[in-house]
C-alpha positions in Angstrom: -8.4 -12.5 -42.8 -10.8 -15.5 -42.5 -14.2 -15.4 -40.9 -12.9 -17.5 -38.0 -10.1 -15.0 -37.4 -12.6 -12.2 -37.5 -14.7 -14.0 -35.0 -11.7 -14.6 -32.8 -10.7 -10.9 -32.8 -14.3 -10.0 -32.0 -14.4 -12.3 -29.1 -11.1 -10.9 -27.8 -12.3 -7.4 -28.1 -15.5 -8.3 -26.2 -13.5 -10.1 -23.5 -11.2 -7.1 -23.2 -14.2 -4.8 -22.9 -15.6 -7.0 -20.1 -12.3 -6.8 -18.2 -12.1 -3.0 -18.7 -15.7 -2.8 -17.5 -15.0 -4.7 -14.3 -12.0 -2.6 -13.5 -13.9 0.6 -14.3 -16.8 -0.3 -12.0 -14.4 -0.8 -9.1 -12.6 2.4 -9.9 -15.9 4.3 -10.1 -16.9 3.0 -6.6 -13.6 4.3 -5.2 -13.9 7.7 -6.9 -17.4 8.1 -5.6 -16.4 7.2 -2.0 -12.8 8.3 -1.5 -13.8 11.9 -0.7 -15.4 10.9 2.6 -13.6 11.1 6.0 -10.1 12.5 5.7 -6.5 11.6 5.1 -5.0 8.5 6.8 -2.0 9.1 9.0 0.2 7.2 6.5 -1.0 9.4 3.7 -0.1 12.5 5.7 3.4 11.2 6.0 3.7 10.6 2.3 2.3 14.1 1.6 4.9 15.6 3.9 7.7 13.7 2.2 6.3 14.7 -1.2 7.2 18.3 -0.2 10.9 17.2 0.5 11.7 15.1 -2.5 14.8 13.0 -2.4 16.1 9.7 -3.7 15.2 8.0 -0.5 13.3 8.3 2.7 13.7 6.6 6.1 10.6 4.3 6.0 10.4 3.7 2.2 11.9 4.3 -1.3 11.2 7.5 -3.2 8.6 6.5 -5.9 5.4 7.0 -3.8 6.2 10.5 -2.6 7.3 11.4 -6.1 3.9 10.3 -7.5 2.1 12.1 -4.7 4.1 15.3 -5.6 2.6 15.0 -9.1 -0.8 14.6 -7.5 -0.4 17.6 -5.4 0.6 19.7 -8.4 -2.5 18.6 -10.3 -5.2 18.2 -7.6 -4.0 20.1 -4.6 -5.3 18.6 -1.3 -8.2 16.8 -3.0 -8.8 13.4 -1.3 -10.3 12.0 -4.5 -7.6 13.4 -6.7 -4.7 12.3 -4.6 -6.1 8.8 -4.3 -6.8 8.6 -8.0 -3.3 7.1 -8.7 -4.1 4.3 -6.2 -7.5 3.7 -7.9 -5.8 3.5 -11.3 -3.2 1.1 -10.0 -5.8 -1.3 -8.6 -7.8 -1.1 -11.8 -4.7 -2.1 -13.8 -4.1 -5.0 -11.4 -7.7 -6.3 -12.0 -7.3 -5.9 -15.7 -4.0 -7.7 -15.9 -5.2 -10.5 -13.8 -7.9 -11.2 -16.4 -5.2 -10.9 -19.1 -3.1 -13.5 -17.3 -6.0 -15.9 -17.5 -6.3 -15.3 -21.2 -2.6 -15.9 -21.8 -2.9 -19.2 -19.9 -5.5 -20.4 -22.3 -8.7 -19.2 -20.5 -11.6 -17.8 -22.5 -14.3 -15.4 -21.3 -15.5 -17.3 -18.1 -11.9 -17.7 -16.8 -10.9 -14.1 -17.5 -14.0 -12.7 -15.9 -13.7 -15.0 -12.9 -10.0 -14.1 -12.3 -10.7 -10.4 -12.6 -13.7 -10.6 -10.2 -11.9 -12.7 -7.7 -9.3 -10.0 -7.3 -11.7 -7.1 -7.6 -13.8 -8.5 -4.7 -10.9 -9.5 -2.4 -10.3 -7.5 0.8 -6.7 -6.4 0.3 -7.1 -5.2 -3.3 -10.3 -3.4 -2.3 -8.5 -1.6 0.5 -5.5 -0.6 -1.7 -7.8 1.6 -3.7 -9.0 3.6 -0.7 -5.7 5.2 0.3 -2.5 6.5 -1.3 0.3 4.2 0.1 3.3 2.4 -1.3 1.6 -1.0 -0.8 -0.9 -0.1 -3.6 1.8 0.3 -6.2 3.8 -2.7 -4.8 0.8 -4.8 -5.5 0.6 -3.7 -9.1 4.3 -4.4 -9.8 3.9 -8.0 -8.5 0.9 -8.5 -10.8 2.8 -7.0 -13.8 5.9 -9.1 -13.2 3.8 -12.3 -13.1 2.1 -11.2 -16.4 5.5 -10.6 -18.0 6.8 -14.0 -16.8 3.8 -15.7 -18.3 4.4 -14.0 -21.6 8.1 -15.0 -21.4 7.3 -18.7 -20.7 4.5 -18.8 -23.3 6.3 -17.1 -26.2 9.8 -18.2 -25.2 10.9 -14.7 -26.2 13.8 -13.8 -23.9 13.2 -10.1 -24.6 10.5 -10.2 -21.9 13.4 -10.2 -19.4 13.8 -6.5 -20.0 10.2 -5.8 -18.9 10.7 -8.1 -15.9 13.9 -6.4 -14.9 12.4 -2.9 -15.4 9.5 -3.8 -13.1 11.8 -5.2 -10.5 13.7 -1.9 -10.5 10.6 0.2 -10.2 9.4 -2.2 -7.5 12.6 -1.6 -5.4 11.9 2.2 -5.8 8.4 1.5 -4.3 8.9 -1.0 -1.5 11.8 -3.1 -0.3 9.8 -6.3 0.0 10.3 -6.5 -3.7 13.4 -8.4 -2.7 11.3 -11.3 -1.6 9.6 -11.6 -5.0 13.0 -11.3 -6.7 14.1 -14.3 -4.7 11.0 -16.1 -6.0 11.8 -15.2 -9.6 15.4 -16.2 -9.3 14.6 -19.4 -7.4 11.9 -20.2 -10.0 14.5 -19.8 -12.8 17.1 -22.1 -11.1 14.5 -24.8 -10.1 12.8 -25.1 -13.4 13.7 -25.5 -17.1 13.6 -21.7 -17.2 17.3 -22.0 -16.0 18.2 -22.0 -19.7 17.7 -18.2 -19.6 20.7 -17.9 -17.3 22.8 -18.1 -20.5 20.8 -15.4 -22.2 22.1 -11.9 -22.6 18.5 -10.7 -22.3 18.2 -12.2 -18.8 21.3 -10.4 -17.6 20.3 -7.3 -19.5 17.0 -7.3 -17.6 18.7 -7.7 -14.3 21.1 -4.9 -15.1 18.3 -2.6 -16.2 16.5 -3.2 -12.8 19.7 -2.4 -11.0 20.2 0.9 -13.0 16.6 1.9 -12.2 17.0 1.5 -8.5 20.7 2.6 -8.3 19.9 6.2 -7.2 18.1 4.9 -4.1 20.9 2.4 -3.4 23.4 5.3 -3.5 21.2 7.3 -1.2 21.1 4.4 1.3 24.9 4.2 1.1 25.3 7.9 1.8 22.9 7.6 4.8 24.4 4.5 6.3 21.6 2.2 5.1 19.3 4.0 7.5 16.2 2.3 6.1 17.6 -1.1 6.9 18.1 -0.2 10.5 14.6 1.4 10.6 12.9 -1.6 9.1 14.7 -4.0 11.4 13.4 -1.9 14.3 9.8 -1.8 12.9 9.9 -5.6 12.2 11.0 -6.3 15.8 8.2 -4.0 17.1 5.6 -5.7 14.9 6.7 -9.2 16.0 6.7 -8.2 19.7 3.2 -6.6 19.4 1.8 -9.6 17.6 1.2 -7.9 14.3 2.7 -10.8 12.4 0.4 -13.3 14.1 -2.1 -15.1 11.9 0.0 -14.8 8.8 -1.2 -18.1 7.3 -4.8 -17.8 8.2 -5.1 -14.3 6.8 -3.9 -15.6 3.4 -7.4 -17.2 3.2 -9.6 -14.3 4.2 -7.6 -11.0 4.0 -5.4 -11.3 0.9 -8.1 -13.1 -1.0 -11.9 -13.5 -1.0 -12.7 -16.6 1.0 -15.0 -17.9 -1.7 -12.0 -17.7 -4.2 -9.7 -19.8 -2.1 -10.3 -22.9 -4.2 -9.3 -21.0 -7.2 -5.9 -20.0 -6.0 -5.2 -23.4 -4.5 -6.1 -25.0 -7.8 -3.9 -22.4 -9.6 -0.9 -23.2 -7.4 -1.3 -27.0 -7.9 -1.7 -26.5 -11.7 1.5 -24.4 -11.9 3.4 -27.2 -10.0 2.2 -29.8 -12.5 2.9 -27.7 -15.6 6.5 -27.9 -16.8 6.2 -24.7 -18.8 4.7 -22.6 -16.1 6.2 -24.2 -13.0 8.3 -21.2 -12.4 5.3 -19.3 -11.2 4.6 -21.8 -8.4 8.1 -21.0 -7.0 7.4 -17.3 -7.4 4.7 -17.9 -4.8 6.2 -20.6 -2.6 9.6 -19.1 -2.0 8.3 -15.7 -0.8 5.7 -17.5 1.3 8.4 -19.6 3.0 10.6 -16.5 3.5 7.7 -14.6 5.1 6.7 -17.4 7.3 10.2 -18.0 8.6 10.9 -14.2 8.9 7.5 -13.5 10.5 6.3 -11.1 7.9 3.0 -9.2 8.0 0.1 -11.1 6.3 -0.5 -8.5 3.5 3.1 -8.7 2.2 2.3 -11.7 0.0 -1.0 -10.3 -1.4 0.4 -9.4 -4.8 1.2 -13.0 -5.5 -2.4 -14.2 -5.6 -3.6 -12.7 -8.9 -1.3 -15.1 -10.9 -2.7 -18.0 -8.9 -6.3 -16.8 -9.4 -5.6 -16.6 -13.1 -4.5 -20.2 -13.5 -7.1 -21.4 -11.0 -9.8 -19.8 -13.1 -8.5 -21.5 -16.2 -8.6 -24.9 -14.4 -12.1 -24.1 -13.0 -13.3 -23.2 -16.5 -12.1 -26.5 -17.9 -13.6 -28.4 -15.1 -17.0 -26.6 -15.4 -17.0 -27.3 -19.1 -16.9 -31.0 -18.4 -20.1 -30.9 -16.4 -23.6 -31.2 -17.8 -25.5 -27.9 -18.3 -27.6 -28.0 -15.1 -24.9 -28.9 -12.6 -22.6 -26.4 -14.3 -25.1 -23.6 -13.9 -25.7 -24.5 -10.3 -21.9 -24.4 -9.6 -21.6 -21.1 -11.3 -24.5 -19.6 -9.4 -23.3 -20.7 -6.0 -19.7 -19.6 -6.7 -20.5 -16.1 -8.1 -23.2 -15.5 -5.5 -20.7 -16.3 -2.7 -18.0 -14.3 -4.3 -20.1 -11.2 -4.7 -21.7 -11.6 -1.3 -18.2 -11.8 0.3 -17.1 -8.8 -1.7 -20.1 -6.7 -0.7 -19.5 -7.6 3.0 -15.9 -6.5 3.0 -16.7 -3.5 0.9 -19.1 -2.3 3.7 -16.2 -2.8 6.1 -13.3 -1.4 4.2 -14.7 1.3 2.0 -16.1 4.7 3.2 -19.5 4.0 1.6 -21.4 6.3 3.8 -20.7 9.6 5.6 -23.2 8.8 8.4 -25.7 6.3 9.7 -25.4 2.6 10.5 -23.2 1.8 7.5 -20.6 4.4 8.6 -20.8 3.0 12.2 -20.2 -0.5 10.9 -17.2 0.5 8.9 -15.6 2.5 11.8 -16.2 -0.3 14.3 -14.5 -2.9 12.1 -11.9 -0.9 10.2 -9.1 0.7 12.2 -7.6 2.3 9.1 -10.8 4.3 8.6 -10.7 5.4 12.2 -7.3 6.8 11.6 -8.7 9.1 8.9 -10.8 11.0 11.5 -9.9 14.3 13.2 -6.7 15.5 11.5 -8.1 18.8 10.3 -9.7 19.4 13.7 -6.2 18.8 15.2 -4.7 21.5 13.0 -7.5 23.9 13.8 -7.1 23.3 17.5 -3.4 23.9 17.4 -4.0 27.1 15.4 -6.5 28.2 18.0 -4.0 27.6 20.8 -1.4 29.6 18.8 -3.8 32.5 18.3 -4.6 32.5 22.1 -1.0 33.2 23.0 0.3 36.6 23.9 1.7 38.5 20.9 5.4 38.1 21.9 5.0 34.4 22.1 3.1 34.1 18.9 5.9 35.7 17.0 8.4 32.9 17.9 6.3 29.8 18.3 7.0 26.3 17.1 5.0 23.1 17.0 6.6 19.9 18.3 4.9 16.6 17.3 5.3 13.0 18.4 4.4 11.0 15.3 4.3 11.3 11.6 0.5 11.7 11.4 0.7 14.8 13.5 3.7 15.9 11.5 1.8 15.7 8.2 -1.4 17.2 9.6 0.5 20.3 10.9 2.6 20.7 7.8 0.0 19.9 5.2 -3.4 20.8 6.7 -2.0 23.4 9.1 -0.8 25.5 6.1 -4.4 26.8 5.8 -4.0 28.2 9.3 -0.5 29.5 8.7 1.0 27.1 11.2 4.8 26.7 11.2 6.5 23.6 9.8 6.4 21.1 12.6 9.4 20.0 14.6 9.6 16.2 14.4 12.2 13.5 15.1 10.1 10.8 13.4 11.2 8.9 10.2 12.4 11.2 7.5 11.8 14.4 9.5 14.7 13.1 11.6 17.0 14.2 8.8 15.6 17.7 8.5 16.5 19.0 11.9 15.0 21.9 13.8 14.6 25.6 12.9 17.6 27.9 13.3 17.1 30.0 15.3 14.9 27.7 17.3 11.5 28.9 18.7 11.2 30.1 22.2 7.6 29.0 22.8 6.5 25.5 21.9 3.1 23.9 21.3 3.7 20.2 22.0 1.4 17.3 21.0 1.6 13.6 20.7 3.8 13.2 23.8 2.9 12.0 27.3 2.5 14.4 30.2 5.4 12.8 31.9 7.7 13.1 28.9 6.8 16.7 28.3 7.5 17.7 31.9 10.8 16.0 31.8 12.0 17.5 28.4 10.5 21.0 28.4 10.2 24.0 30.7 7.0 25.8 32.0 4.5 23.4 30.5 0.7 23.7 30.8 -2.2 21.9 29.2 -3.6 24.2 26.6 -6.1 22.0 24.7 -7.2 18.5 23.9 -6.9 16.3 20.8 -10.1 14.7 19.8 -12.7 14.8 17.1 -16.4 15.9 16.8 -17.5 12.3 15.9 -16.2 10.9 19.2 -14.2 8.3 17.3 -11.6 6.5 19.4 -8.4 6.3 17.4 -4.7 6.6 18.2 -4.8 10.4 18.5 -7.9 10.8 20.7 -7.0 7.7 22.8 -3.3 7.9 23.2 -2.4 11.6 22.8 -5.3 13.6 24.2 -3.4 16.5 25.7 -1.8 19.4 23.9 0.7 21.5 25.8 2.2 25.0 25.6 5.8 25.0 26.9 8.9 27.1 27.0 12.1 25.8 25.4 13.7 22.4 26.1 15.5 21.9 29.4 18.6 20.8 27.5 20.4 23.0 24.9 18.8 22.4 21.5 21.6 20.3 20.0 21.5 18.0 23.0 17.7 17.9 23.2 17.6 17.0 19.5 19.8 14.0 19.9 17.5 12.7 22.6 14.4 13.6 20.7 15.7 11.8 17.6 16.1 8.7 19.7 12.5 9.1 20.9 11.2 9.5 17.3 
């Protein structure tokens, strides 16, 4: 090996070490802060489903509960431990973003810039704070883009196997993978990559993806495509409530760091101009168009930005290299100062950096997701106290009826420490699990309005209140403050269950 080759390998190792270092710093911040507050309501749903593993669940595919089941077996109910898989996923996303810049011809500045642009963007930062399927979905989008770049750079069709496998795993994680698949297929048809349509490796990759996600597809067939109907309902709700508003504007400040916007725009334009890599432009533009027309949520497209940042960083590196030393330094200082400042600001908003004081107050005032992590253990403890206050004959045959999946997870997971019964819930996948047989004769009811409780149950009285010691206003303390003790339902249990399922 020549001295030039030795130097090249040394530089690559140093570049790789820098990327690993950036990802490790972000991971360390998450590990040090993720133990504050409590579980998010969405995490409680996943934890509940992790105890009832299947090849599908009503709101999402099976991979995330499966991974969480592994986490439970290793870490128990440790916030830091259970969120560690999300932290690792985001660290890999940062690292592979830097690798994409390298594969596209960027040297150290481009690789570091691309990695930092993702590490300091709001959505990726948030994805490391909770255990949700969106975290892994983000990583699969990044990995597919990396594999596509490798495919187009090396012209080795075997990369279609990696692409297909990632598509399959993606469909086991989140069904919005279908939009990215449209982008990949559209990119193949609309560019010179269409030559791969005649390759057995392309079709082998697509077949591999289908085989991987086939068990979930069969589960959907057996359950009448229940997730499709559920997602149609949720989408209609989101649109009616305005949750899809601001899709385009939030691409500039939520999915990416505002100071990095010029990078991803430059990356998109560079892909469009580059015959070899033009496919990646369509991998962004086609999902973008589908989400705009279909009124998707703004974060659905977040996983497409790392590949744009990677190319944009390469373009920016080339442009900066053409400048004289003084203006180049000035541009770099302004850019990186803005990027870091923006990242620190959103970190204070999105991460649980403090367990008290003004920093915690700032985060809770500006981040609704953090507010939804407050009060769940207090809820389980309150329900246990109500149970313990009942006469002995009622305690022996008591059930807990809940109105949403956060309450369901809190009673099932956190309530185990208080020996609470498995909750009765008609929400999402609990809809399929039914009610206890024989059913309980005394019910503790929470998460439902006073009017609904009086209509559906007998002999109801207010027995407690749902709140939290911090006085944080969230969905539970604001919308479901009262906890009731009731007799059985007014209808026979089978008839009540049909109506309650409709409510859930």
